[in-house]
C-alpha positions in Angstrom: 144.1 49.0 87.1 142.8 46.4 84.6 142.8 47.3 81.0 140.2 46.3 78.4 140.8 47.6 74.9 140.7 51.4 75.1 138.8 51.3 78.3 139.9 50.6 81.8 138.6 49.2 85.1 139.7 51.0 88.4 140.2 49.0 91.5 138.6 50.6 94.6 140.9 50.0 97.5 139.2 51.8 100.4 135.8 53.1 101.6 137.2 56.7 101.6 138.2 56.3 97.9 134.8 54.8 97.1 132.9 57.7 98.8 134.9 60.2 96.7 134.2 58.3 93.5 130.5 58.2 94.2 130.5 62.0 94.4 132.6 62.7 91.4 131.7 60.0 88.8 128.5 59.3 87.0 127.3 57.0 85.6 129.4 54.1 87.0 129.3 50.4 87.5 130.7 48.4 90.4 131.8 44.8 90.0 132.0 43.0 93.3 134.3 40.0 92.9 136.4 37.5 94.9 139.7 35.9 94.0 138.5 32.4 95.1 135.5 32.5 92.8 136.1 31.2 89.3 133.0 32.9 87.9 134.2 36.2 89.3 137.5 35.9 87.4 135.7 35.0 84.2 133.3 37.9 84.5 136.2 40.2 85.2 137.4 39.6 81.7 134.0 40.5 80.3 133.8 43.6 82.5 137.2 44.8 81.3 136.3 44.3 77.6 133.0 46.1 78.0 134.8 49.1 79.5 136.2 49.7 76.0 132.7 49.5 74.4 131.3 52.1 76.8 134.0 54.8 77.2 131.5 57.3 78.8 130.8 55.0 81.8 133.1 54.6 84.8 134.0 50.9 85.5 135.0 50.1 89.1 136.1 46.8 90.7 135.7 45.9 94.4 137.2 42.8 96.0 134.2 42.0 98.1 135.8 40.4 101.1 138.7 42.8 101.2 136.4 45.8 101.2 133.7 44.6 103.5 132.6 48.2 104.4 131.7 48.8 100.7 130.1 45.3 100.3 127.9 45.9 103.4 126.5 49.1 101.7 124.8 46.8 99.1 123.9 43.8 101.4 126.0 41.6 99.3 125.1 37.9 99.3 127.0 36.5 96.3 129.7 37.1 93.8 130.0 38.1 91.0 127.6 41.1 91.7 127.2 44.3 89.7 125.7 47.6 90.8 124.7 50.3 88.2 124.6 53.9 89.5 123.7 57.3 88.1 123.9 60.6 90.0 125.0 58.8 93.1 122.0 56.5 93.2 121.6 52.8 92.5 119.4 52.2 89.4 120.0 48.5 88.8 121.8 45.4 90.0 122.9 42.1 88.5 123.7 38.9 90.5 125.7 36.1 89.0 127.7 35.4 85.8 125.5 36.5 82.9 127.5 38.3 80.2 124.6 39.2 78.0 122.5 40.7 80.8 125.6 42.7 81.9 126.0 44.2 78.4 122.3 45.0 78.1 122.1 46.6 81.5 125.2 48.8 80.8 123.6 49.8 77.5 120.4 50.7 79.3 122.4 52.8 81.8 124.1 54.6 78.9 120.7 55.2 77.1 119.3 56.7 80.2 122.1 59.3 80.2 122.7 59.8 76.5 119.6 59.2 74.4 120.5 57.5 71.1 124.0 56.5 72.2 125.9 54.7 69.5 127.1 52.2 72.1 123.6 51.2 73.1 124.0 47.6 71.9 127.3 46.0 72.7 128.2 42.7 71.2 129.2 40.6 74.2 130.5 37.9 71.9 132.9 40.4 70.3 133.8 41.8 73.7 134.6 38.7 75.6 135.3 36.0 73.0 133.5 32.6 72.6 135.8 30.7 74.9 135.2 32.9 77.9 131.4 32.9 77.3 131.3 29.1 77.2 133.4 28.9 80.4 131.1 31.3 82.1 128.0 29.3 81.1 129.4 26.3 82.9 130.6 28.2 86.0 127.4 30.2 86.5 125.0 27.3 86.9 125.2 27.9 90.7 126.0 31.3 92.2 128.9 31.5 94.6 128.0 32.4 98.1 129.6 35.4 99.9 129.8 35.8 103.7 127.9 39.0 103.8 124.7 37.0 104.3 124.0 33.5 105.6 122.2 31.4 103.0 122.6 28.0 104.6 119.8 26.1 106.2 119.8 25.4 110.0 123.0 23.7 111.1 122.9 19.9 111.4 123.7 18.4 114.8 126.9 16.9 113.5 128.1 20.1 112.0 127.2 22.1 115.1 129.1 19.6 117.2 132.1 19.8 114.9 132.2 23.6 115.0 131.8 23.6 118.8 134.8 21.2 119.0 136.9 23.5 116.8 136.0 26.5 118.9 136.8 24.6 122.1 140.0 23.0 120.8 142.2 25.9 122.0 141.6 28.7 124.7 142.0 31.2 121.9 141.0 30.2 118.4 140.9 32.0 115.1 138.9 31.2 112.0 140.8 32.9 109.2 141.8 32.7 105.5 145.0 30.8 105.2 147.3 30.0 108.0 149.1 32.2 110.6 152.3 31.6 108.6 150.6 32.4 105.2 147.4 34.5 105.7 145.4 34.8 102.5 143.6 38.1 103.2 144.6 41.4 104.7 142.2 41.2 107.6 143.4 37.8 108.7 147.0 39.0 108.5 146.3 42.0 110.7 144.6 39.9 113.4 147.5 37.3 113.3 150.1 40.1 113.7 148.2 41.6 116.6 147.9 38.2 118.4 151.6 37.6 117.9 152.5 41.1 119.1 150.5 40.5 122.2 152.2 37.1 122.8 149.0 35.2 122.6 149.1 31.5 121.8 146.2 30.5 119.5 144.9 27.8 117.3 143.5 28.4 113.9 141.4 27.0 111.1 141.7 27.9 107.4 138.0 28.5 106.3 139.1 28.4 102.6 140.0 24.7 103.1 136.4 23.6 104.1 133.3 25.3 102.7 131.0 23.5 105.2 132.9 25.1 108.1 133.1 28.4 106.3 129.3 28.6 105.7 128.4 27.0 109.0 130.5 29.4 111.1 128.5 32.4 109.8 125.4 31.0 111.4 127.0 29.4 114.4 128.6 32.7 115.5 126.0 35.0 113.9 128.9 36.8 112.4 129.0 37.1 108.5 132.6 37.7 107.8 136.1 36.5 108.5 138.4 36.4 110.5 136.5 35.4 113.7 138.3 35.3 117.0 137.1 33.2 119.9 138.4 33.1 123.5 137.3 30.5 126.0 134.6 29.4 123.6 133.1 32.9 123.2 133.2 35.1 120.1 135.2 38.3 120.5 134.7 39.6 117.0 136.3 40.3 113.7 139.2 42.4 112.5 137.8 45.9 113.3 137.0 44.9 116.9 140.3 43.2 117.5 142.2 46.2 116.2 140.2 48.6 118.4 140.7 46.4 121.5 144.4 46.1 120.7 144.8 49.9 120.4 142.9 50.4 123.7 145.0 47.8 125.5 142.0 45.7 126.2 142.6 42.6 124.1 145.0 40.7 126.4 142.9 41.5 129.4 139.8 40.1 127.7 141.6 36.9 126.5 142.6 36.4 130.1 144.6 33.6 131.7 145.5 30.5 129.6 143.3 27.4 130.0 145.2 24.5 131.5 145.4 21.2 129.6 143.3 19.5 132.1 140.5 22.1 131.7 140.8 21.8 128.0 140.5 18.0 128.1 137.4 18.2 130.4 135.8 20.6 128.0 136.5 18.3 125.0 135.2 15.2 126.8 132.0 17.0 127.7 131.5 18.6 124.2 129.3 15.6 123.3 127.3 13.2 125.4 129.2 10.3 123.7 132.7 11.3 122.7 135.4 9.3 120.9 139.1 10.2 121.0 140.4 8.4 117.9 142.9 8.4 115.1 141.4 10.3 112.1 137.7 11.1 111.7 134.6 9.0 111.7 134.4 9.2 107.9 138.2 8.6 107.5 139.6 6.6 110.4 143.3 6.3 110.4 143.7 3.0 112.3 141.7 -0.3 112.3 140.7 0.0 116.0 139.2 3.4 115.5 137.3 2.1 112.5 135.9 -0.8 114.4 134.6 1.4 117.2 133.0 3.9 114.8 131.3 1.0 112.9 130.0 -0.4 116.2 128.5 3.0 117.3 126.9 3.5 113.9 125.4 0.0 113.9 123.6 0.7 117.2 122.7 4.2 115.9 124.4 6.1 118.7 125.2 9.7 117.9 128.7 10.7 119.0 131.3 13.4 118.7 135.0 12.8 118.0 138.4 14.3 118.2 141.4 13.3 116.0 144.3 12.8 118.5 146.7 12.8 115.5 145.9 16.5 115.0 147.1 17.6 118.5 150.0 16.1 120.4 149.1 17.9 123.6 145.7 16.2 123.7 147.1 12.9 122.5 149.6 12.7 125.4 147.5 14.5 128.0 144.4 12.3 127.6 146.5 9.1 128.3 147.4 10.5 131.8 144.0 12.0 132.3 142.1 8.8 131.7 144.9 6.4 132.9 144.3 4.6 129.6 147.4 4.3 127.3 145.9 3.5 123.9 143.3 4.7 121.4 140.5 5.0 120.7 139.0 6.0 124.0 135.2 6.2 124.4 133.5 8.5 126.9 129.9 8.8 127.9 128.6 11.7 129.9 132.1 12.6 130.9 133.1 9.1 132.1 135.5 6.7 130.3 133.8 3.6 129.0 136.9 2.0 127.5 138.9 1.2 124.4 138.3 -0.9 121.3 138.1 -4.4 123.1 135.6 -3.2 125.7 133.4 -1.5 123.1 133.4 -4.6 120.8 132.6 -6.8 123.7 129.7 -4.6 124.8 128.5 -4.6 121.2 128.7 -8.4 120.8 126.7 -8.9 124.0 124.0 -6.4 122.9 124.8 -4.1 125.7 126.4 -1.1 123.9 123.3 0.9 123.1 122.0 0.5 126.7 125.4 1.6 128.1 125.3 4.7 126.0 121.7 5.7 126.4 
């Protein structure tokens, strides 16, 4: 419960609770917010203060990503987002951080219920305070995206390759919020606990750490929410599906036998026509030899995928044996080893690198 003067904002914590509130409360306003969105947190202050100015309206708050069933009822595509309801029906909505419009729409809702209400014109400046309003003006220049709907353009080739490499990096892979040791949402925590209880080894990626991956995965997998669980490169589903499969005893059977290291290496090598196993990433190499090879490939305008061998000791050691090549970087083309830094630089100096990789 969040207080605002004499008013209050009630947190809705389940779809069942929400359905009961819809039947018993009128009029009411829903504020869909997210803890990671600064504009949501600022508008939350405004929302709480306004609840005091309009004591005859019910103010409810919904954490959009924690209550995905409720969010999906309104086809949510961004936060903050407000829904204005009367007699169980939606009469208005507001997207984004706009304190004045929020106050006016609440006043309009009240006027439609009680003609001539004394609270028909709230002073948003008095309600929220000038410091909050100025902060919101800065934050609200661009709305914050929400995973209920994909708003990104088509995936670039480089991003698609990166996402595929993440999916293929482990036989079972989880895109989640936080880490297995410190999940940052209830759904991610539930899936992690299920996988651990099943004795399943898995890799993971914290989508809160990289917005490009977060947005890209929604389109890549055609799945709008997180967590997302993959097995052998195929999407299994999100939290609800994982829970249902676990309860039916089907999860471990579907995940199947573990992929061998050799199978994993072959999959990584073939994940891009030209593939570099290097230290660091192309944009941030972590050794001079890797940097030289990346520069050579870029100079001849050859597209390539990459894998940071510093991020995975199994791959780092395994690829040495697999290729019979003890050092890094290692460059592959169409599944075959081309060589290391010296060979690549020699091919480049002789003008043969582009032809070799075409």
